[in-house]
Structures are given as structure tokens and as C-alpha cells.
C-alpha positions in Angstrom: 85.9 145.8 4.8 90.1 145.4 5.5 90.1 145.9 9.0 86.7 142.6 8.6 89.5 140.8 6.9 92.1 141.3 8.9 90.1 140.2 12.3 88.9 137.3 9.9 92.8 136.1 9.1 93.5 137.1 12.3 90.8 134.3 13.9 91.8 131.4 11.1 95.6 132.2 12.3 94.1 131.6 16.2 92.6 128.6 15.0 95.5 127.2 13.0 97.2 127.7 15.7 95.2 126.3 18.2 95.0 122.9 16.1 98.9 123.3 15.8 99.2 122.8 19.4 97.1 120.0 19.1 98.6 117.9 16.0 100.8 116.2 17.7 101.7 116.6 21.6 104.5 115.8 24.1 105.0 114.8 27.8 107.9 115.6 29.5 106.3 115.2 32.9 108.2 118.6 34.1 105.4 119.5 35.8 104.7 115.8 37.6 106.9 117.4 41.3 106.0 114.2 43.3 108.9 113.2 45.5 107.6 111.0 47.8 108.3 107.0 48.4 104.7 106.6 48.4 102.8 105.1 46.1 99.6 107.3 44.9 96.6 108.6 43.1 96.7 112.2 41.5 96.5 114.3 39.0 98.7 117.1 37.0 98.8 119.5 34.6 101.2 118.0 31.2 103.3 119.8 28.9 100.5 120.8 26.7 97.6 121.3 28.9 96.5 117.8 28.6 95.4 116.5 32.2 96.3 113.4 33.3 95.3 110.8 35.9 97.6 108.7 37.6 96.8 105.7 39.9 99.8 103.9 41.6 102.6 105.0 40.7 105.7 107.7 42.4 108.1 109.9 41.0 111.5 109.5 39.2 113.5 112.3 40.0 117.2 112.9 38.7 118.9 113.8 41.9 116.5 111.9 44.0 117.3 108.6 42.7 118.5 105.9 39.8 115.9 105.2 38.3 115.2 108.5 36.0 115.6 108.5 32.2 115.6 112.5 31.5 115.2 114.8 34.5 111.7 113.9 36.3 109.4 110.7 34.8 107.0 108.6 36.4 107.4 105.3 38.2 104.2 102.7 37.5 104.1 100.2 40.0 102.3 96.5 39.1 100.1 95.4 37.2 97.2 94.1 40.3 97.5 98.1 41.4 96.6 98.7 38.2 99.4 101.0 37.8 98.7 103.2 35.0 98.5 107.0 33.7 95.2 108.4 31.7 94.9 111.4 30.1 92.1 113.9 29.8 90.3 113.9 26.5 92.9 114.7 23.4 90.9 116.4 20.5 92.9 115.7 17.2 92.9 112.6 16.7 96.1 110.3 17.6 98.4 108.9 14.7 101.5 107.3 16.0 102.9 107.2 19.5 106.2 106.4 21.4 107.3 106.8 24.8 110.8 105.9 26.7 111.0 103.0 29.5 113.4 101.1 31.7 113.5 99.3 34.9 112.8 100.6 37.6 114.6 99.5 41.4 116.1 95.7 41.2 113.5 93.3 41.4 113.3 90.1 39.6 111.4 90.0 36.2 110.0 91.2 33.3 108.7 94.6 32.3 106.1 95.6 29.8 104.0 98.4 29.1 100.3 98.3 27.3 99.1 101.3 25.7 94.9 101.7 25.1 93.2 104.4 23.3 89.5 105.1 24.4 89.8 101.6 26.1 90.7 100.1 23.4 93.7 97.5 23.7 96.4 98.6 20.8 99.0 96.9 22.0 101.5 96.1 24.5 105.8 96.4 24.3 108.6 93.8 24.4 109.4 93.0 27.6 112.4 93.7 29.1 114.4 94.8 32.5 113.9 90.8 33.2 117.3 89.8 34.7 118.6 90.3 38.6 120.1 93.7 39.4 119.5 97.3 38.0 119.3 97.9 34.2 120.0 101.4 33.5 119.1 100.4 29.4 116.3 102.8 27.9 113.6 101.0 25.4 111.3 102.9 23.5 107.3 101.6 23.3 106.6 102.3 19.7 103.0 102.3 17.9 103.4 103.6 14.2 99.6 103.6 12.5 97.6 104.0 15.9 95.3 106.3 13.8 91.8 107.4 15.9 90.6 110.5 14.6 88.5 113.0 16.5 88.9 113.5 20.3 90.5 110.9 22.2 91.6 109.3 25.7 95.2 107.8 26.1 96.7 105.2 28.6 99.7 103.5 29.6 99.5 100.5 32.0 101.8 97.9 33.8 100.7 94.7 32.5 103.5 92.9 34.6 103.7 92.2 38.1 100.5 90.6 39.8 100.7 91.9 43.5 104.6 91.8 42.9 106.2 94.3 42.2 107.6 95.2 38.2 108.6 99.3 38.7 108.6 100.6 35.3 110.2 104.7 34.8 108.3 105.7 32.0 109.4 109.5 30.2 108.7 111.4 27.2 105.5 110.5 25.7 104.7 111.4 22.6 102.3 111.5 20.0 101.2 112.7 16.2 98.3 114.0 15.0 95.6 111.5 13.2 96.4 111.2 9.3 98.7 114.1 8.8 98.0 114.4 5.4 97.2 110.4 5.1 93.7 108.2 5.2 93.8 105.7 7.4 91.7 102.3 7.6 89.9 102.3 10.8 90.7 99.9 13.3 89.0 96.2 13.1 86.9 95.5 16.0 86.8 92.2 17.8 82.7 90.9 18.4 82.5 89.8 20.7 85.3 91.4 22.5 88.1 89.6 24.3 87.8 88.2 27.5 87.3 84.6 29.1 84.2 82.9 28.1 82.0 79.7 29.0 82.2 78.3 25.7 83.4 78.0 22.2 82.5 81.3 20.2 83.0 83.2 16.9 84.9 85.8 17.1 83.9 88.5 13.9 86.0 91.0 12.6 85.0 94.5 10.9 86.3 97.7 10.0 84.0 100.6 9.0 85.8 101.6 5.9 84.6 100.6 3.1 85.9 97.8 0.3 88.6 97.1 3.2 90.1 93.7 3.7 90.7 92.6 7.1 94.3 89.9 8.0 94.7 88.3 10.8 96.8 85.4 12.8 96.5 83.5 15.7 100.2 82.6 16.3 101.0 86.1 17.6 103.2 87.3 14.4 101.9 90.6 13.0 99.5 90.3 10.5 100.4 91.8 6.9 98.4 90.8 3.5 100.4 87.5 3.2 98.2 86.5 6.5 95.0 85.2 6.4 92.3 86.9 4.7 89.5 87.0 7.3 86.2 86.3 5.4 84.3 84.3 7.9 84.0 84.6 11.7 86.9 82.7 13.3 86.3 79.7 15.6 88.1 80.3 19.3 87.8 76.8 21.3 90.7 77.6 22.9 92.4 80.0 24.5 93.2 82.4 21.8 95.0 85.7 20.8 93.2 87.3 17.7 96.0 89.8 15.7 94.0 92.1 12.5 94.7 94.9 10.7 92.9 96.0 7.7 94.0 96.9 4.2 92.4 99.2 1.2 93.8 100.9 -1.5 94.5 104.4 -1.1 94.6 104.1 2.3 97.4 103.6 4.2 96.6 99.9 6.9 95.2 100.8 9.9 97.4 100.1 13.1 97.7 96.5 14.5 94.7 95.4 17.0 94.5 92.7 19.1 92.0 90.6 21.0 93.2 88.1 23.7 90.3 85.2 24.6 90.3 82.7 27.1 88.1 80.2 28.8 86.8 80.4 32.6 87.5 76.7 34.3 84.1 76.1 36.7 84.2 75.7 40.1 81.2 74.0 42.0 82.1 76.0 44.9 84.5 77.6 47.0 85.8 74.5 48.9 86.7 74.0 45.2 88.1 76.9 44.6 90.9 76.9 47.8 92.1 74.1 46.1 93.2 75.5 42.6 96.4 77.2 42.0 96.2 81.5 42.9 98.6 82.1 39.5 96.7 85.2 38.2 96.2 83.7 34.7 93.8 81.4 35.2 90.1 82.6 35.2 87.3 80.8 37.3 83.9 80.9 38.0 81.9 79.5 40.8 79.2 77.5 39.6 76.9 77.8 43.1 75.9 80.7 44.5 78.2 83.0 47.4 76.4 85.2 50.4 78.0 88.4 50.7 79.3 88.8 54.6 80.8 92.6 54.5 82.3 94.8 51.8 84.6 98.1 52.0 85.2 100.7 49.7 89.3 100.3 50.8 90.1 98.1 47.4 86.7 97.3 46.7 87.0 94.8 49.2 83.8 91.8 49.4 83.7 89.3 52.0 82.0 86.0 50.6 81.0 82.7 51.7 79.2 79.5 51.1 78.3 77.0 53.6 81.8 75.5 54.0 84.4 78.2 52.9 84.8 81.6 52.4 87.1 83.8 49.9 88.5 87.6 50.2 87.5 89.1 46.9 89.9 92.4 46.0 89.1 94.6 43.5 91.3 97.7 43.5 90.4 97.7 39.1 86.6 98.2 40.8 85.1 95.4 38.0 82.5 94.7 40.1 79.9 97.7 39.8 76.5 95.7 41.1 75.8 97.5 43.9 74.8 94.6 47.0 73.5 94.3 50.7 74.8 92.3 53.2 73.5 88.5 53.0 72.9 88.6 48.8 73.4 86.2 47.0 75.9 86.5 44.1 75.8 83.9 41.0 78.7 83.9 38.6 81.5 84.9 40.0 84.0 85.2 37.7 88.1 85.7 38.3 91.8 84.7 39.4 93.0 83.5 42.6 95.9 85.5 43.5 97.8 85.4 46.9 98.8 87.7 49.7 101.4 86.5 52.2 98.9 83.7 52.5 95.8 85.0 52.3 94.0 83.6 49.0 92.3 87.1 47.1 90.0 86.5 44.1 90.7 89.2 41.4 87.2 89.4 39.8 87.2 89.8 35.6 84.0 90.4 35.4 80.6 92.3 37.4 78.1 89.2 38.3 75.4 91.3 38.2 72.5 91.8 40.3 72.2 89.6 43.8 69.9 86.3 42.8 68.2 86.2 46.5 68.4 88.6 49.5 69.0 88.2 53.6 70.4 84.7 52.7 71.0 83.0 56.2 74.8 82.9 56.8 76.6 79.6 58.8 78.9 80.6 61.4 81.0 78.0 62.9 81.5 78.0 66.6 85.4 77.9 66.7 88.2 78.1 70.0 91.2 79.9 69.8 93.5 76.7 69.3 91.3 75.7 66.2 92.2 79.2 64.2 95.4 78.4 65.3 95.8 74.8 64.0 94.3 76.0 60.6 97.5 78.2 59.5 98.5 76.3 56.2 94.9 74.3 55.7 93.0 77.5 54.9 89.5 75.7 56.3 88.6 79.2 58.0 90.2 81.5 55.9 87.9 84.3 55.0 85.2 83.1 57.2 82.6 84.6 59.9 83.3 82.5 62.9 82.0 82.5 66.6 84.2 82.1 69.6 82.7 82.0 72.7 85.0 82.9 76.1 87.8 85.2 75.0 89.4 88.3 77.1 91.8 90.7 75.9 95.3 90.3 77.5 96.3 93.6 78.7 94.9 95.8 76.4 92.9 99.0 77.6 91.7 102.3 76.5 89.2 102.6 73.4 90.1 100.5 70.1 92.4 101.9 67.6 92.4 101.7 63.8 95.1 99.3 61.8 96.0 97.9 65.9 96.9 94.6 67.3 95.2 93.3 70.4 96.0 89.6 72.0 92.9 87.6 72.6 93.0 84.0 74.1 90.0 81.6 75.9 92.2 78.8 77.0 92.8 77.1 74.1 95.8 79.3 72.7 95.6 83.1 72.0 95.3 85.0 68.9 95.4 88.4 67.4 92.6 90.5 67.5 93.5 93.0 64.4 91.4 96.4 63.6 91.4 96.3 60.3 88.6 98.0 59.6 88.9 101.5 59.8 84.8 102.0 59.2 84.4 99.7 62.1 81.9 101.1 64.6 83.3 100.1 66.8 86.7 102.7 66.5 87.4 105.0 69.3 84.8 103.0 71.2 86.0 101.3 74.7 88.4 98.3 74.1 85.9 95.1 76.1 86.6 94.6 79.3 86.2 90.4 81.1 85.2 87.4 79.3 82.8 87.9 76.1 82.5 86.1 72.3 82.4 87.9 69.4 82.2 86.8 65.8 85.0 88.2 63.3 86.6 87.3 59.8 89.3 85.4 59.9 92.9 86.6 58.4 96.2 85.1 58.2 99.3 86.9 57.8 103.0 86.0 58.4 102.0 82.3 59.1 99.8 84.6 62.3 95.9 83.5 62.2 94.2 86.6 63.0 90.2 87.8 63.4 88.5 90.8 62.7 85.1 91.8 63.9 82.8 93.7 61.4 80.4 96.0 63.8 80.1 96.4 67.8 77.0 94.2 66.6 79.7 91.1 66.5 80.1 91.5 70.4 78.4 89.1 72.0 76.3 88.3 69.5 72.9 86.3 70.3 73.7 83.0 68.3 76.5 81.4 66.3 74.6 82.8 63.2 74.9 86.2 61.6 73.1 88.9 64.1 73.2 91.1 61.2 70.4 88.9 59.7 67.3 86.9 60.5 68.6 83.2 60.9 66.7 81.1 58.7 65.4 77.4 58.7 65.8 76.6 54.8 68.0 78.2 52.0 68.6 77.3 48.0 72.5 77.4 47.7 72.2 76.5 44.1 73.6 74.6 41.1 76.4 73.5 39.7 77.6 74.0 36.5 76.2 76.6 35.3 75.3 76.2 32.4 75.5 72.5 32.2 75.0 69.6 29.4 74.0 67.0 30.1 72.8 67.2 33.8 73.8 69.5 37.0 73.0 69.1 40.6 71.0 71.2 42.8 71.8 71.9 46.1 70.0 73.3 49.0 70.5 73.7 52.8 68.0 72.3 55.9 68.6 72.9 59.3 66.3 70.7 60.6 64.3 67.7 58.3 61.4 68.8 56.7 59.3 68.3 53.1 60.6 70.2 50.5 59.8 70.9 46.7 61.5 71.1 43.8 60.1 72.9 40.7 61.8 74.0 37.5 59.7 76.1 35.1 60.3 77.3 31.3 61.1 81.2 30.9 57.2 80.9 30.1 56.8 80.1 34.0 55.7 76.6 32.9 56.7 73.7 35.3 58.8 71.2 33.5 59.6 68.5 36.5 59.1 68.4 39.5 60.7 66.7 42.3 58.6 66.4 46.1 60.8 65.4 48.9 59.2 63.8 51.4 62.2 64.1 54.0 64.8 66.5 53.3 67.6 65.3 55.3 69.6 68.3 57.8 72.9 69.8 56.0 72.9 70.2 52.8 70.5 68.1 50.2 71.5 67.7 46.5 69.7 66.1 43.8 70.4 65.6 40.0 68.3 67.3 36.5 69.2 65.6 34.0 67.5 67.9 31.3 63.9 65.5 31.1 60.7 66.9 31.6 58.3 65.1 34.0 57.6 62.8 30.9 60.9 61.9 30.4 61.0 64.1 27.4 64.1 65.9 27.0 63.6 70.2 27.1 65.3 72.5 24.5 68.5 74.7 24.8 67.5 78.0 26.9 67.1 79.5 30.7 65.6 77.6 33.3 64.4 78.7 36.3 64.3 76.5 39.7 62.8 77.0 42.7 62.7 75.2 46.4 60.0 75.1 48.9 59.9 74.0 51.9 57.3 75.4 54.7 56.7 79.4 54.4 60.8 79.6 52.1 60.6 79.7 48.8 63.6 80.8 46.6 64.0 81.1 42.7 67.4 80.8 40.7 68.6 80.6 37.4 70.3 78.5 35.6 70.9 77.7 31.8 70.9 74.3 29.6 73.4 73.8 26.7 73.6 71.9 24.0 
């Protein structure tokens, strides 16, 4: 019996010790030994056995540079990367959080970090380091009352910079155990969650702590019991950040949690999109369909275009998770615009969802090299598929190498032929000799036009239309705005004049309005639906479908009427 009691006590002590290991924690980055100068992804095992994954970071080691805090540390690059460090699941819950931070390097601009627990935004640090030059001041990002029980994942993000470097050195992460003998109000939740929306919304707040009250602010101040008491859903009709905190008798207050809401700017098509401000802040929604012309795993990039323009989607955060094929139509593309040198990039903020149609015809305009050189600063062709005839390489021989610049000419000028796609099947094959024609995606870099073919099929194509798809005579483009009230414009493309019919039907499959077009024009056609049925009565709000038929062609898309 005595021996059993000893073993039982030993097991209990071991359990207590195990709990104590996780009751609080720290990370000094002593095991993060990367000393290179490149920004890398990777992982390491931390001080308390926690596995850490990092993205777009470099090392900060005392003696190797002047950006360290206390021995080894880590430098987060910028928000666009997105540069961050994420823990594996840590048992035991979290009470309070602290991390040391300072400006790394000398670039101008505010620095700022954000803390996420279990993918939920908890708090942002103060901004610092915005003045030019070096700044060795060490700041602390402290969040008291995080109060998340059970297993948790900790994430620290750099939320400043966009595509510009705003490096932050971090060191000495510490956290305390959940509760520490005290009960905390469960953190408030937001429904719907933070994000950008098409129309005004009502936001509900809730906490799982029975009898708790929630107080909130919308002016950026930290909520207290003197703030507004939540009783009914909050109407959000303009950009707003809601900060909330829960209180209950006999409990410690919850952490302050926040949710940022904004509204998308509807854009009719890609031509209009390209005229907007690339501030990496405003969220735009393209109301007409776009067609995928190329995609690659690097940075999760996608090239999309409509009948008049194109844009490069740069999705390093992996927001778009839906799988698409070349020729798929994508509806409701939503995101921000940024610039990389002279190239406009679209940064998605949400996954558009399944393709609305497939095997769409892609119009590829025929251009000369002179046309592309004249387009610098105009950008009619940027990121778009084009066709050039009668080109030849100047002084190039051997095999195509990845990431190389070659020169081609056609009698109207010279152009950079860039092998930007390492995955292309023509890499390591012989460089084309003589005169040939080529399809390719147009790029701009340092005020120089470039063209990059997607594959061997883009050399000497049989037509100036996409050789990877079967050319069609008819294409349903889409409608804008969508959602709409009181009317929307439906667009479709005809290669040749021909009769066409557009039917609009409800979710029950009942036709509510038909447009019979005796002779649609060659090119882009438009018609306006004003929300009336064939009897000239107003239809109700809801989801509707519109179908284009011409000859053997038929295609259907979705739209939403909101009143």
C-alpha cells in the first residue's frame, strides 16, 4: 500500500510539473539560429518545447547587425508578405501576453504588430519607429486579460507596410496561464465577423458567460463600464471598428476584442478597376465576370482578364482556396490594389467561390512590339494575353533558362522576352530560331515592357485567340452592378451578328422576363433589366438567374436583387 501511495504521489507530482511547464511560457529565440540575410519560411522548437512556424522573416543576432534586442531575435518584414510567427497548439490556456519589439533597419514608416489567438484578432500594438533613420528604442506590446482557456495557437503579425518594408525586431515573448485562480468573462464574439460587405449590416455581440454584460465603443477608445451597453445589434452602414469587453459580477473582465468593418466599392469591369487608386486599403468588388488565363503556385498568383483589360492577382496569404482551371469565369472578385514597381496587383480579401462557367473564350488582341512599348504608363495591355506576329530573337541561342531576359524584335521595336515562369514546359528546351509568332502575358518592370509565354502552345499558335481553349462565337460576360437596385446591365459578346435570347428566371426555375434580340451586334452587347417581369410588375428581392442563348450556345449566371 505504501509503495502504491508513493507511485500515486509521484504521478501526481509529475502531472503538476507538466502543468507548471505550460502554466506560463516564454520564447527568447535562443533556438532560432538563422543568420542569413534573405527572408525565409521555416520552423524551430522554442524554449519551452513549443514548435514555432515563421513566414517571411530573417534573423536578428547580436553582433551580426544592430537590430537585436537581447541576443537572438527575429525580424518580421511587412504586412503584404504576410510576415508572421505562429505557434503550434499550446495547452493550458493564456491569460496575459507580452512581446518586446523595436524598429529594424532604417526605412521610414510606422511599425505595428497584431496578436491573434486561435485565428481571432485580439489586439494591435501601438505604432512606433515612423521617423527616418535608426531607432533603438525597445517597446513592449502588452495585452492583459487575453483569457482564452484550453489549447490555443498564438500568432504575431506585422500589420504595416503593405508591399513596402516596415521591419520589426521581436524578442522575449511571454505569456501567463489562463485564469491564475481568477474567473474571466469569455471574450465577446461578433456576428457577422469583421470584413468588408456589400451593404449595411447589423452586428450582434455575444459572450458565453451567463449573466455578463457587454460594453462597446466605435471611436477607437477602449471600452469600460462607462461605455455604451450592448442591448441590440449595432447598425454598421459606414466603415467602423467595434471594440468590446465583457463584464460580470464575480468575474474579471474579458479581454478587449475588436472587429473592423468596411464596405466594398463596386467596379463594373477590369478597365474601370485599373483606373482606381492602388492604396492597398480600399476594397473593390468587380461586378462582372473575369476569365482565368494563367495560374501558378508561386505566391498563389493568377492572371485574369475580360474583353478589354486584365490584372494580376497576387495572393500570398492564400485567400483564394477554390481550385480553378484555365478558361473558368470567376464572379465577384473582391480585394485591394497595390503596385509592384509599375505592375498593378490585385490582393484578394475573400475567396470568390466556384467558377460560374468554364471553357470560356479568351479574346487575345493582335499587337506589335511598338504598341507594347507605347503602352508604358497607359497599361491597356498590362497582365493581358496578347498576340505578336513576325518576331525573332536577337543574339539568343541554346536553351531557355528560367528567370532570364532575352530580346525579341518585329520591325517596330525591341522587347524583353522574360522567362518568368519556372514551371513553364519550354524551360530547358531550345530557343526558337527564325521568325515566329507568340502569345504571351504582358508585364512592366522599371518602365520596360515584357512578354512571357505560358507554355510551348503559345509559340506559333494557330490563331490569335487562346489556343488552350476552343474558340467560341458567343460569350456571356455577366452583369453589373451585382447585387443591384433598381436595375442592372447584362453584357454578352458576339463574334458575329446573330439572334440571341436572354431569359431571367427565379430560384424556382420560373421565367420572369425574356429579351428576344432579333440581331445582336458583333462585339459587346448590353441590355438593362429594371426588376420588372414580363407583365411589367416589380419582382421581389432575392436571387435570380439570367441565361443567354444563341445558336447552340447557352450559359447561365447568378445575380441578386436587393430592395
